[in-house]
KEGUVEX-235736 format. One record per residue (C-alpha): residue in three letters; x, z, y. Coordinates in nm, 4 decimals. Layout:
N
type/u/w/v
ALA/X/Z/Y $
...
END
This chain:
145
type/u/w/v
MET/-0.0145/-12.7284/7.3332 $
LYS/0.2242/-13.0203/7.3046 $
ILE/0.4921/-13.0631/7.5663 $
SER/0.7040/-13.3748/7.6107 $
GLY/0.8829/-13.5685/7.8774 $
THR/1.2178/-13.6846/8.0073 $
TYR/1.4507/-13.5825/8.2857 $
THR/1.7753/-13.7453/8.3983 $
LEU/2.0604/-13.5095/8.4826 $
PRO/2.3336/-13.6571/8.7071 $
LEU/2.6054/-13.5594/8.4574 $
PRO/2.7960/-13.7211/8.1724 $
GLN/2.6367/-13.6438/7.8348 $
GLU/2.9074/-13.4017/7.7139 $
ARG/2.8893/-13.2034/8.0413 $
ALA/2.5069/-13.1999/8.0349 $
TYR/2.5121/-13.0627/7.6795 $
ALA/2.7680/-12.7946/7.7714 $
VAL/2.5711/-12.6869/8.0798 $
MET/2.2534/-12.6542/7.8728 $
GLN/2.4397/-12.4196/7.6340 $
ASP/2.5831/-12.1941/7.9084 $
PRO/2.3838/-11.8666/7.9229 $
GLN/2.4836/-11.7953/8.2845 $
VAL/2.3575/-12.1354/8.3976 $
LEU/2.0419/-12.1038/8.1850 $
ALA/1.9671/-11.7597/8.3336 $
ARG/1.9768/-11.9079/8.6831 $
ALA/1.7802/-12.2200/8.5856 $
ILE/1.4917/-12.0679/8.3845 $
PRO/1.2105/-11.9985/8.6353 $
GLY/1.1463/-11.6248/8.6643 $
CYS/1.4422/-11.5270/8.4444 $
GLU/1.5885/-11.1939/8.5519 $
ASN/1.8360/-11.1420/8.2674 $
LEU/1.9744/-11.3351/7.9725 $
GLU/2.1980/-11.1256/7.7483 $
LYS/2.3833/-11.2523/7.4406 $
THR/2.2782/-11.0661/7.1246 $
GLY/2.4414/-11.2881/6.8629 $
PRO/2.5680/-11.6395/6.7995 $
ASP/2.3397/-11.8710/7.0015 $
GLU/2.0806/-11.5934/7.0474 $
TYR/1.9894/-11.4144/7.3694 $
ARG/1.7562/-11.1392/7.4886 $
MET/1.5616/-11.2458/7.7967 $
LYS/1.3688/-11.0653/8.0700 $
MET/1.1535/-11.2716/8.3000 $
LYS/0.8581/-11.2559/8.5366 $
MET/0.5812/-11.5090/8.5210 $
ALA/0.2866/-11.5751/8.7503 $
LEU/-0.0126/-11.7878/8.6564 $
ALA/-0.3151/-11.8042/8.8847 $
SER/-0.4028/-11.4424/8.9685 $
LEU/-0.2065/-11.3052/8.6714 $
SER/0.1531/-11.1989/8.6835 $
GLY/0.3700/-10.9856/8.4672 $
ALA/0.7045/-10.9144/8.3105 $
PHE/0.7988/-11.0575/7.9735 $
GLU/1.0717/-10.9599/7.7312 $
GLY/1.1760/-11.1849/7.4516 $
LYS/1.4463/-11.3913/7.2972 $
VAL/1.5936/-11.7377/7.3259 $
ARG/1.7634/-11.9081/7.0312 $
ILE/1.9558/-12.2339/7.0218 $
THR/1.9422/-12.3975/6.6783 $
GLU/1.9974/-12.7327/6.5044 $
GLN/2.2893/-12.8160/6.7315 $
LEU/2.4352/-13.1666/6.7086 $
PRO/2.6734/-13.1769/7.0090 $
PRO/2.6484/-13.3645/7.2409 $
ASN/2.3286/-13.5332/7.1199 $
SER/2.0590/-13.2724/7.0535 $
PHE/1.9575/-12.9129/6.9940 $
ARG/1.6446/-12.7065/6.9436 $
LEU/1.5445/-12.4317/7.1858 $
VAL/1.3166/-12.1540/7.0581 $
VAL/1.1692/-11.9073/7.3096 $
GLU/0.9472/-11.6064/7.2382 $
GLY/0.8241/-11.3488/7.4860 $
THR/0.5666/-11.0739/7.5123 $
GLY/0.4361/-10.8719/7.8019 $
ARG/0.1395/-10.6818/7.9350 $
ILE/-0.0541/-11.0030/8.0047 $
GLY/0.0070/-11.1700/7.6678 $
PHE/0.2647/-11.3693/7.4807 $
VAL/0.4452/-11.7008/7.5078 $
LYS/0.6102/-11.8944/7.2243 $
GLY/0.7848/-12.2253/7.2579 $
ASP/0.9848/-12.4502/7.0300 $
GLY/1.1330/-12.7741/7.1541 $
LEU/1.3812/-13.0394/7.0518 $
LEU/1.6017/-13.1732/7.3307 $
LYS/1.7749/-13.5087/7.2820 $
LEU/2.0462/-13.6280/7.5190 $
ASN/2.1366/-13.9934/7.5774 $
SER/2.3828/-14.1486/7.8204 $
VAL/2.2201/-14.3661/8.0852 $
ASP/2.3406/-14.5209/8.4108 $
GLY/2.3889/-14.2374/8.6547 $
GLY/2.3912/-13.9553/8.4022 $
THR/2.2181/-13.8245/8.0936 $
GLU/1.8543/-13.8620/8.0012 $
VAL/1.7167/-13.5496/7.8348 $
ALA/1.4075/-13.6232/7.6256 $
TYR/1.2177/-13.3130/7.5178 $
GLU/0.9239/-13.2576/7.2903 $
GLY/0.7799/-12.9448/7.1424 $
ASP/0.4996/-12.6975/7.1160 $
ALA/0.4079/-12.4014/7.3315 $
GLN/0.1578/-12.1264/7.2581 $
VAL/0.0174/-11.8596/7.4846 $
GLY/-0.2086/-11.5715/7.3907 $
GLY/-0.3661/-11.2601/7.5324 $
THR/-0.4979/-11.2331/7.8864 $
ILE/-0.2774/-11.5181/8.0039 $
ALA/-0.4581/-11.7609/7.7711 $
ALA/-0.7879/-11.6876/7.9464 $
VAL/-0.6900/-11.8777/8.2628 $
GLY/-0.7636/-12.2129/8.1030 $
GLN/-0.5699/-12.4852/7.9277 $
ARG/-0.5484/-12.7219/8.2258 $
LEU/-0.3920/-12.4549/8.4454 $
ILE/-0.1472/-12.3603/8.1686 $
ASP/-0.0520/-12.7282/8.1152 $
GLY/0.0120/-12.7753/8.4867 $
THR/0.2160/-12.4571/8.5123 $
ALA/0.4244/-12.5536/8.2074 $
LYS/0.5041/-12.8948/8.3578 $
THR/0.5962/-12.7347/8.6909 $
MET/0.8236/-12.4796/8.5198 $
ILE/0.9990/-12.7524/8.3187 $
LYS/1.0600/-12.9601/8.6332 $
LYS/1.1926/-12.6537/8.8198 $
PHE/1.4203/-12.5760/8.5241 $
PHE/1.5764/-12.9238/8.5191 $
ASP/1.6000/-12.9433/8.8997 $
LYS/1.7814/-12.6081/8.9087 $
LEU/2.0010/-12.7116/8.6153 $
ALA/2.1075/-13.0251/8.8059 $
THR/2.1821/-12.8170/9.1168 $
GLU/2.3795/-12.5576/8.9179 $
ALA/2.5816/-12.8253/8.7419 $
ALA/2.6695/-12.9966/9.0684 $
SER/2.8186/-12.6797/9.2177 $
END
């Protein structure tokens, strides 16, 4: 499924970029993330819990940050597997200064498989959009503190 949208963070562009690269901030901002541990340059092992309709489960996977062009853009690659299936995502995030902060435009692809894919595309789309909004809302809150 394709994912795209924009979100405005109330931060200068350089600060927004730095916050989005900070593993401690990311661990607190990613919905359901229980642990984000550095395993190499710009690569992290992640543990998270996810709930979708009547399904819920733990996932383990990795997060990689690639194609970095500070403070303008980077690619985020996420892969996770668990008892209820798998999740893969790959997205390009572009940052642009705007009045009042930084607009983050994102576009990418997400795939789900296994039992979790059986809940239906519309429900998955809605959950993905909700998780992205929660991520950016939490990121803005974290950055403000």
